[in-house]
C-alpha positions in Angstrom: 27.8 -18.6 -30.2 26.5 -15.4 -31.8 23.3 -17.2 -32.9 22.7 -18.4 -29.3 23.1 -14.9 -27.9 20.6 -13.5 -30.5 18.2 -16.3 -29.8 18.4 -15.8 -26.1 17.8 -12.1 -26.5 14.8 -12.8 -28.7 13.3 -15.3 -26.3 13.8 -12.9 -23.4 12.1 -10.1 -25.4 9.1 -12.3 -26.1 8.8 -13.3 -22.5 8.9 -9.6 -21.4 6.3 -8.6 -24.0 4.0 -11.5 -23.1 4.4 -10.9 -19.4 3.6 -7.3 -19.7 0.4 -7.9 -21.6 -0.8 -11.1 -19.9 -2.6 -11.2 -16.6 -2.7 -14.4 -14.5 -5.0 -16.0 -12.0 -4.1 -14.5 -8.6 -2.5 -17.3 -6.6 -1.5 -19.2 -9.8 1.5 -17.7 -11.5 1.3 -20.1 -14.4 -2.4 -19.9 -15.4 -3.1 -16.9 -17.6 -6.5 -15.1 -17.8 -7.9 -14.6 -21.3 -8.9 -11.1 -22.4 -12.2 -10.0 -20.9 -12.0 -12.6 -18.1 -11.7 -11.5 -14.5 -11.2 -13.3 -11.3 -14.1 -12.8 -8.9 -12.9 -11.1 -5.8 -13.2 -13.1 -2.6 -14.1 -16.1 -4.7 -10.9 -18.0 -4.2 -9.9 -20.8 -1.8 -6.4 -22.1 -1.4 -4.7 -24.7 0.7 -1.3 -26.4 0.4 1.3 -28.1 2.5 4.2 -30.4 1.7 1.9 -33.2 0.4 -1.1 -31.7 -1.2 -2.3 -28.5 -2.9 -5.8 -27.3 -3.5 -6.8 -24.0 -5.2 -10.2 -22.9 -6.3 -11.3 -19.7 -8.0 -14.2 -18.3 -9.9 -13.9 -16.3 -13.1 -16.3 -14.0 -14.7 -16.3 -13.8 -18.5 -17.4 -10.9 -20.6 -18.0 -10.8 -24.4 -16.9 -14.4 -24.9 -18.5 -17.8 -24.8 -17.2 -20.9 -23.2 -15.8 -22.2 -26.5 -13.5 -19.2 -26.8 -12.2 -19.7 -23.3 -11.6 -23.4 -24.1 -9.6 -22.5 -27.2 -7.5 -20.0 -25.3 -6.6 -22.6 -22.6 -6.0 -25.3 -25.2 -3.6 -23.0 -27.0 -1.8 -21.5 -24.0 -1.6 -24.1 -21.2 0.5 -26.6 -23.1 3.1 -23.9 -23.5 3.3 -23.8 -19.7 3.7 -27.5 -19.3 0.1 -28.5 -18.8 -1.1 -31.5 -20.9 -4.7 -31.7 -21.9 -6.4 -34.7 -20.4 -10.0 -34.3 -21.5 -12.9 -32.1 -22.3 -16.6 -32.3 -22.2 -19.4 -29.9 -23.0 -19.0 -28.1 -19.7 -15.4 -28.8 -18.6 -11.8 -29.1 -19.7 -9.0 -30.7 -17.8 -5.2 -30.7 -17.8 -2.4 -32.3 -15.8 1.2 -31.4 -14.9 3.7 -32.6 -12.4 1.3 -34.5 -10.2 -1.5 -31.9 -10.3 -4.7 -31.6 -12.2 -6.4 -28.4 -13.4 -10.1 -28.3 -14.3 -12.1 -25.4 -15.7 -15.8 -25.9 -15.5 -18.6 -23.8 -16.8 -20.8 -23.0 -13.8 -23.4 -20.7 -15.5 -24.1 -19.4 -18.9 -25.5 -15.9 -18.4 -23.4 -14.5 -16.9 -20.7 -16.9 -17.9 -19.0 -18.0 -14.7 -16.1 -20.5 -14.6 -14.8 -22.5 -11.7 -11.1 -23.2 -11.9 -9.6 -25.9 -9.6 -6.0 -27.0 -9.3 -5.3 -29.9 -7.0 -2.8 -32.7 -6.3 -3.7 -35.9 -8.0 -3.7 -37.8 -4.7 -6.9 -36.0 -3.7 
């Protein structure tokens, strides 16, 4: 019982520390932003109802290349329940609970990414 309480406190502390330092894509509470990556203002589109969801946003990357961003998402998204489904030179994709998440490199200089979350039915 004592071990469980200590473990629970430790996990809670880790969550608080991670949440305080991490920033997330606005509109997606479970997709973090890597360091030096910002969401482009007015570059998002969102639609959802009881049957489908569609979310699109553009991200600007400073001081990192696409491979660093791919590594970040390969390391962090599985911790949030996303399973990697594929990758190509310009894109990585994940799935979770009937949804897909794709991150595509739109341009190199400046490095701009397109992030899309949508229901698999689409």
